[in-house]
Phi, psi and omega in degrees: 000133177246128175237138175258116182246145175226128180224136181292333180216170177302138184199201187232137172258125186246122180255120181276060179222157183306134171275141182210145178298347185280353183282137171231156182218155173222140177243118185049042180080004184250134175298141177221154185282134170259117183249151175288129179246130183055035178066003184211341180270161173273135186221133176217151182277139168231141181284177177288148182112190178268131182218152172253117183256127178245135179240129181231133174256130181218086183286144180298319178302326182284329179293310184295311179298326177287321175300314176296317180298318176299315183290321174299315176301319176296322182287322177294326174294318178301313180295322179297313178300311178304309183300315177297327179293312181297318178301311181298316179297313177307312181292325175294311181294327181293325179291313185289333179285324176299321179293327176287320180292330186275000000 
């Protein structure tokens, strides 16, 4: 979310949407704290003048869940490849053993 703010003096920008620790903000490209305002809104301090405020939501749980999911898929892929190689190897050896026995 991008907000263009203009304030004649230092003040607070209050966004009337739910606050969560996953929110980050920048004012003119510089990081600034996103605080809970009135217990539930997103609030950040802005200096006097015209500013561009960018808010980005990056929840910690989503990043953690994505990492765990990616690792699990990687392990499943490795297990499938190893299992497939064992089956192919067994079938090749089985055919060569039959040829020797006959």
